[in-house]
Backbone bond lengths (Angstrom), bond angles and torsions (degrees), N, CA, C in turn:
res aa  C-N    CA-C-N  psi(-1)  N-CA   C-N-CA  omega(-1)  CA-C   N-CA-C  phi
1 X - - - 1.440 - - 1.524 111.11 -
2 X 1.294 114.29 174.15 1.465 120.52 -177.72 1.526 111.51 -85.34
3 X 1.320 114.53 164.87 1.466 121.56 175.92 1.533 109.79 -60.21
4 X 1.312 115.77 -42.75 1.476 121.54 179.84 1.533 110.65 -61.00
5 X 1.313 116.77 -41.90 1.470 121.39 179.59 1.529 111.08 -67.25
6 X 1.327 117.11 -37.75 1.472 120.83 178.12 1.526 110.48 -62.33
7 X 1.327 117.05 -43.48 1.464 121.30 178.62 1.520 110.03 -64.88
8 X 1.332 116.71 -43.52 1.476 120.72 179.55 1.525 110.90 -60.32
9 X 1.314 117.32 -45.64 1.464 121.01 179.74 1.526 111.28 -64.30
10 X 1.328 116.63 -41.05 1.459 120.85 -179.82 1.518 111.79 -63.60
11 X 1.317 116.96 -39.22 1.461 121.29 -176.86 1.524 113.38 -86.24
12 X 1.316 117.62 -6.72 1.467 122.12 -178.74 1.529 110.46 -85.02
13 X 1.316 116.18 59.96 1.453 122.76 179.16 1.519 108.62 -150.97
14 X 1.310 116.66 157.33 1.463 119.35 178.98 1.524 112.23 -82.99
15 X 1.329 116.96 -5.03 1.460 121.09 -177.50 1.521 112.00 -112.05
16 X 1.323 116.65 162.41 1.454 120.10 179.90 1.515 112.36 -164.56
17 X 1.322 117.46 48.69 1.458 119.92 179.83 1.524 111.44 -78.77
18 X 1.319 116.94 -52.06 1.454 121.06 -173.07 1.526 109.67 -149.67
19 X 1.318 116.27 150.40 1.463 121.19 178.09 1.529 108.52 -150.87
20 X 1.312 115.68 163.89 1.461 121.63 176.28 1.514 109.44 -137.00
21 X 1.326 115.65 144.68 1.454 123.11 176.00 1.526 106.65 -120.90
22 X 1.317 116.82 125.25 1.466 121.18 179.49 1.519 109.59 -113.50
23 X 1.323 116.11 126.69 1.453 121.01 -177.50 1.526 110.08 -162.81
24 X 1.320 116.43 159.10 1.466 120.96 172.46 1.525 110.38 -88.79
25 X 1.332 117.01 -14.77 1.459 122.66 -178.36 1.533 108.58 -103.27
26 X 1.337 117.35 99.05 1.463 122.31 -175.48 1.536 111.70 -62.32
27 X 1.321 117.88 -36.62 1.471 120.58 178.25 1.534 110.18 -62.14
28 X 1.312 116.76 -43.84 1.463 120.69 177.49 1.527 110.24 -65.75
29 X 1.334 116.86 -42.10 1.465 120.40 178.79 1.514 111.75 -60.21
30 X 1.316 116.79 -41.51 1.464 121.47 178.25 1.517 110.48 -64.98
31 X 1.302 117.05 -43.65 1.470 121.83 179.05 1.532 110.91 -60.56
32 X 1.323 116.34 -44.63 1.464 120.66 179.55 1.528 110.40 -68.39
33 X 1.329 117.22 -44.46 1.469 121.65 -178.43 1.524 111.50 -58.30
34 X 1.316 117.80 -37.25 1.466 121.31 179.00 1.524 112.65 -65.44
35 X 1.326 117.22 -22.83 1.465 121.61 -178.80 1.529 113.39 -93.71
36 X 1.325 117.09 -14.78 1.459 121.69 -178.81 1.528 109.14 -76.23
37 X 1.315 116.55 128.50 1.463 121.64 -178.02 1.528 110.13 -88.74
38 X 1.327 114.34 82.35 1.463 122.01 178.25 1.520 107.96 -146.62
39 X 1.312 116.43 152.37 1.453 121.25 -178.36 1.515 113.63 -65.11
40 X 1.307 117.31 -35.47 1.459 122.92 177.11 1.517 107.65 -134.04
41 X 1.321 116.38 135.15 1.462 120.49 176.28 1.522 107.66 -131.34
42 X 1.309 115.77 122.29 1.452 121.38 177.11 1.515 110.57 -96.73
43 X 1.316 116.14 147.28 1.461 121.26 174.70 1.522 106.79 -110.96
44 X 1.319 115.68 115.97 1.463 124.49 -178.29 1.528 113.34 63.18
45 X 1.322 117.33 26.05 1.460 121.98 176.19 1.522 108.54 -169.89
46 X 1.320 116.07 172.18 1.456 122.97 175.62 1.520 107.31 -87.33
47 X 1.356 119.77 127.55 1.464 121.39 -173.59 1.529 114.73 -52.50
48 X 1.315 117.74 -41.96 1.463 120.33 -176.70 1.523 111.63 -64.38
49 X 1.318 116.65 -30.74 1.464 120.64 -177.76 1.521 112.90 -72.91
50 X 1.339 117.35 -24.86 1.463 119.33 -173.52 1.530 114.18 -119.33
51 X 1.319 118.28 -9.43 1.470 120.82 -176.40 1.524 111.13 -73.83
52 X 1.342 117.44 138.96 1.471 120.08 174.73 1.528 110.36 -63.31
53 X 1.318 117.44 153.44 1.472 121.66 -178.13 1.522 112.49 -59.55
54 X 1.329 118.55 -31.17 1.463 120.46 -178.90 1.530 113.17 -87.20
55 X 1.307 117.49 5.05 1.462 122.01 177.49 1.537 109.18 -72.87
56 X 1.345 118.76 130.57 1.465 120.10 179.82 1.524 111.55 -59.66
57 X 1.308 116.62 142.58 1.461 123.22 178.67 1.516 107.06 -116.66
58 X 1.316 117.07 114.56 1.457 120.69 -176.18 1.517 110.07 -139.62
59 X 1.309 115.70 167.87 1.454 121.54 176.16 1.513 110.24 -127.67
60 X 1.314 116.32 159.04 1.461 121.61 176.09 1.520 108.76 -122.59
61 X 1.298 114.73 161.55 1.472 122.94 178.67 1.531 109.45 55.24
62 X 1.320 118.97 -131.65 1.458 122.30 -175.64 1.518 114.76 -78.76
63 X 1.322 117.49 8.65 1.464 120.97 -178.16 1.518 113.52 -93.23
64 X 1.302 117.34 14.99 1.453 119.70 174.33 1.503 113.75 113.34
65 X 1.304 113.01 169.46 1.454 121.46 -178.75 1.516 108.35 -126.86
66 X 1.305 117.01 154.08 1.451 120.91 178.11 1.513 111.73 95.13
67 X 1.319 114.35 179.69 1.456 121.91 -176.85 1.514 109.35 -133.07
68 X 1.298 116.10 155.17 1.456 122.73 176.02 1.513 107.72 -133.62
69 X 1.291 116.99 142.69 1.465 124.38 176.57 1.528 111.60 75.10
70 X 1.300 114.60 158.83 1.451 120.72 178.57 1.517 112.97 65.57
71 X 1.318 116.14 -178.59 1.462 121.07 -179.76 1.525 111.83 -63.51
72 X 1.333 117.67 -35.24 1.461 119.72 178.19 1.524 111.60 -62.87
73 X 1.308 117.05 -33.96 1.458 120.81 176.92 1.510 112.62 -65.06
74 X 1.330 116.77 -39.68 1.474 120.72 179.19 1.517 111.86 -73.67
75 X 1.327 118.37 -31.65 1.465 121.17 -178.28 1.523 112.50 -61.64
76 X 1.315 118.60 -28.42 1.457 119.60 -178.23 1.528 112.46 -68.13
77 X 1.325 117.21 -14.54 1.460 120.82 178.97 1.526 112.20 -96.56
78 X 1.317 117.15 6.94 1.464 120.25 179.44 1.522 109.98 -125.31
79 X 1.307 115.26 157.45 1.450 121.63 177.20 1.523 107.50 -126.84
80 X 1.330 117.51 118.12 1.458 118.48 179.68 1.524 110.91 -68.14
81 X 1.315 115.64 149.70 1.460 120.71 179.77 1.518 108.26 -144.17
82 X 1.328 115.89 137.51 1.460 121.51 174.58 1.513 108.94 -105.43
83 X 1.325 116.74 132.55 1.463 122.14 173.71 1.512 107.32 -112.39
84 X 1.323 117.29 124.69 1.449 122.12 -177.88 1.516 108.72 -125.39
85 X 1.325 116.33 128.09 1.467 121.49 -178.69 1.536 108.67 -124.48
86 X 1.319 115.93 123.24 1.459 120.26 -177.24 1.527 112.57 -82.02
87 X 1.312 118.24 -22.47 1.475 119.90 -177.80 1.515 110.21 -95.17
88 X 1.342 114.79 155.49 1.458 120.73 177.85 1.532 108.83 -85.25
89 X 1.283 115.63 143.91 1.471 120.01 178.74 1.499 111.24 -87.09
């Protein structure tokens, strides 16, 4: 099948936690991986097996919300706030 069909089949699911793309052409694998709707996509391997510990772990669609690990994981526990003061101190 075509590259377009592979992406369509991969994304035709209610889940999107993890995916893998296997190919001898790394440029094509990267192009396809960028189109796959999953939180982690491995090229020629399973993402969990090769991802650094500080790499964010997330899911898409019905595979959950939020992030784990890395700076993105810590950001979910904080709320940014702006303080603006019109007068001079």
